[in-house]
N, C-alpha and C positions, 0 to 999 in steps of 0.2 A: 804514265808509261809512254815511251816514245815508240811510234810505229812508222814504218816506211810506207810511203804512198804506193809502192808496188803492191802491197797487200790490199789496199783499197781498190786499186785498178783491177786486181783479180776478182774482188767482190763484184765490181761492175759487170764483169763478164759472166759471173754466176747468175746475176739477175736476169740476164738475157737468155739463159739456158732453159728450154721447155721441160716440163715434167713428163717423163716417159710414161708414167703410170696413167696419165690422163690423155695420152696422145690419140687414143681410139675415139674419144668423144669429140663431137663438133665444137668449135670454139665459141665462147660467149659473145665474141664480136671480133671485128678486124680492127686492131689498135695500131694506128700510125704513131711513129715515135714522136713524143713531144719535143718542143724546142725551148732551150734555155735562153730567154731574151736578155736578161742581165742579172748580175750578182752585185749587191751593194752591201758593203761592210761599214757599219757606223758605230760611233761611240755616243751614248746618250749624254748630252751636254746641256743641262738646264741653263737658261739665261739668268742674269742677276735677279735675285729675289724669288726664283723658282726653286722647288725641291722635288725630288723623286727618288723612290727606293731603287730605281734602275740607273741612277746617276753613275757614270763611269762604266756601265756594262756595255758589252759589244752586242749589237743586234745585226744579224745577217738576214737580208731580204732577197729572195730569189723570185723573179717573175718567170713563169713557165707558160708557154702557149700550148694548150692541149688541143689536139686536132679532133675533128668529128669522128665518132665511132662508125665503122662500117658494119652493116648487117647485125645490129645488136639483137640479141635474143630477148624475148619477153622477160621483164623483170631484171634486166642487166644492171649491174651496179659497178661503178668505176671509182677507184680510189687512187689518188696521186700521192706519192711519198718523195720527199727530198731529204738527202743526207748531205751534210756540209762538213768538210774537214778543212780546217785552217792550219797551215804549217809554216815553220820558219826554215827558209832555205839557207843552209850554211855548209861550207866545205863540200860542195857538190852533192849534198844530201838534204832531204826534207825531213824535218822532225815535227810531228803533230803537236800543236799547242792549244787546240780547242776545236770544238765541233758539236754537232747535235743533229737532230732530225725533226721533221714536221710532216704531217699528212693531212689531207682533206678529201672529203667525198666530192667527186667531180660530177656534175649533172650530165646526163646523156642529152646532147644537143645535135642539131643538124649543122651547126657552124662552129668555128674555132672559139676558144674561150681562154682569155688571159687570167691566170691565177697567181697571186702572190703568196709565197710561203715564208714564214718568219721563224727564225731560230734565235733564242736569247741565250747567251753564254753565261756561265756562273762567274762570280768575281775573280776566282783564280785564273780561269781561262781568259777572261777579259783582259786582265793585266798582262798576260803573256802575249796576247794578240796585239795589244796596244804597243808593247815593246818591239815586237817584230815589225809592226807597221812603221814605227818611228825610225827603225834601222833600215827600212827599205828592203826587208827580207821576207815579207808576208806573201804567201800564196794561198789560193782558194781552190779546192776541189769540190765539185758539186755533182752528185749522182741523182738522177730522177728515175723513178720507176712508176709507171701507170699500170695498174692491174684491174682487169674487168672480169667479173664473175657472174654466173647465172646458174640456176638449178639445172642439173643434168647436162651441164656444158663444161668443157675444159677451160680453165682460166686463160685469158689472153693478156699479153703484156706488151708494153712499149717502153723504151729506155732512152736516156740521154745522159751525156757526161760533159763536163766542162772543167778545165784546169788552166789557171793562169795567175799572173801576179795580181796582187790586190793592195788596196790602201784603205785604212780605216778613217773615215771622215766623220766630223761631228754631226749629230742629229739633235735638233732642238725639240722642245716639247710644244704641243702634244705630239706623240709619235703618229706616223701615218696610220689610217684606220685599218687597212688590210682586212676587210670584211670577208667572211667565208663565201665561197662561190655558190653554195646551196644552203638555204634555210627553209624548213618545211615543218608542217604538222598536219597529219591526215592529208587532205587534198589542197590545203593552202600552201603556197610555195613562192619563194623569191629567189631569183638567180642574179648574182652580182658578179660582174666581170671587172678585171683590172686593166685599164688602158695602157698604152705604151709607156706612160710615165709612172704607172702604178696607182693612179687615181681610181677609186671604186665607182663603177657605173652600174646602175640598175638596168639589167637586160630584160627581165620578164617578171611579172607577178601573176599569180593565179589564185582566185578567191572562190571557194565553193559556195553555191547557193542551193536552194531547194530543187528537188526533182532531178538530181544528178547533173544539174547545169553548173557551169563554171564561168566566172568573169576572168577574162584574160587581157593583159596589157603589156606592150613592149615599149616602155617609155624612153630608155636611153638617157635618163637623167643622172647627174652625179649624186652620190650618196653623201649626206652631211657627215664629215669626219668626227664631229663632236657627239654624235648620237641623237641630235635633234631630228624631228620628223622632216623627211625630205619630200617635197611635193612631186607627184608623178603626173606626167602629161602624156598625151597621145590619144589614140583611138581605142576606146574600151569596147570589147566584144563579149557578147554572151554566147557561149558555146554549149550545145546540147550533148547528151551522152554519146551520140553518134558522130560528134565533132562538127556537126553542121552549125553554121553561124546563124543564130536566131535573131540577133539585133546588134546594132552598134551605134555608138555616139561618142562625142568627145569626152574624155575623162573629166569628171566634175572636180571643182575645187574641194579640197579636203581629203582627197585620196593620197595617202602618204605611207612611206616606209621609214622606220627608224631602226637602226642597228646599233646595239651597245658596243662602243669601241674598246672596252676593257673587260676582263673577266670572261666568264662563259659566253660564247657567241650566241646572242639572242636578238630577235627582232620583233617588231610589232607592225603589222599591216593594219591600217585604219581607213575606213571609207564612210562617206556620208550617205544619206538616202540617195539611191541611184535610180534615175528615171530613164527608161529606154523606150523607143517608139513602139506602140502597140502592146506593151506589157505592163503588168502591175508594178508599182515601185518596189524596189528592193530595199529592205530596211538597212539602216546604218549599223555598223558593227566593227569589231576588231578581231584579229587573229594573232595569237602568240606563236612565233615560229622559232625553231632552233636548228643549229647545224647538226646533221646526223654524225654519229661517231664512226670514224673509220674502223674497219675490222679486218 
C-alpha cells in the first residue's frame, strides 16, 4: 500500500506529544533530543565466490548520537527506536517503497553514546528500493524516539527526524558488526559505542567479584567485527559496594570481549587470574552477556 509521507510526519509529531494522564508524576529523566548522524542505504553485494542469503537485500544503517540523561531516577531504563521509511519521489509526490523499525536498550551514561540501528528490508521492498535508487528518485525518512521510564515516574521522551534524498550503495561481506550498545547479565556488563564511522568501540566493562566488589575498565578498544575475542587495555579498577576504589592496576593480557556478529546478540567477557596490589588474586573466569530486550 502506498502512503504519503505527510502521514509519517504527523506520526513524528505524535511521538513528541506528552501523555496527559502521567503529567502529574515527576519525569523519569530529562531526555535531550538525540541526533541523527547519518543514514546509509546499502545493497548486500557478495564478492565473486561469496554467497549470502541476504544477497540483493537492502540494509539501512542509521547512526544516532544519544545524549546523556539528566537527573535519571533510580532504575531508569532508556530505549531508543528508529523508524525508516524509504520512498520513490515521482510527480511531486512520495510513494512508500520500503521501510522498517529497530530498537535497542540504551545504557544510562554520563556522556554521549553513538548507536547504530539496522533495518533489513524484505526481497520485494529491496527490489523496489534498488529501482528507485537507480532512477535517482529515492528518499529516506528517519524518525528516532528515545523513551526513558522508571517506577512511579512519568515517561520522558526525546525525538529526532531526518528527510532527504538517498542512494543505495553496494555493501560487501561480512556486513558491519553493529554490536548492541548494552550487553549484561546480573552485574556483568559491557557498553559498546559506535564511532563517527560506525566502528564498534568498547567503552566500558564491569565484572562482578566476591563481596559486592566489581572490576571496572574503560578500554576504548575496537571490537573485532568477526566475533573473535578483542583484547581490552587500560587501567583496571576494583570498586567496592560504596563505589570506593579499592585497588587498580594495568589490565592483564587475556582480558577480552567477544560479541557474536550474527544471530541473537550475545557476548563473552573473559579474564585471566587478576592480581591487584594488597589483595588476594581474583580467579579467572567468563561471563556470558546478552542485550536486554526493548520493551
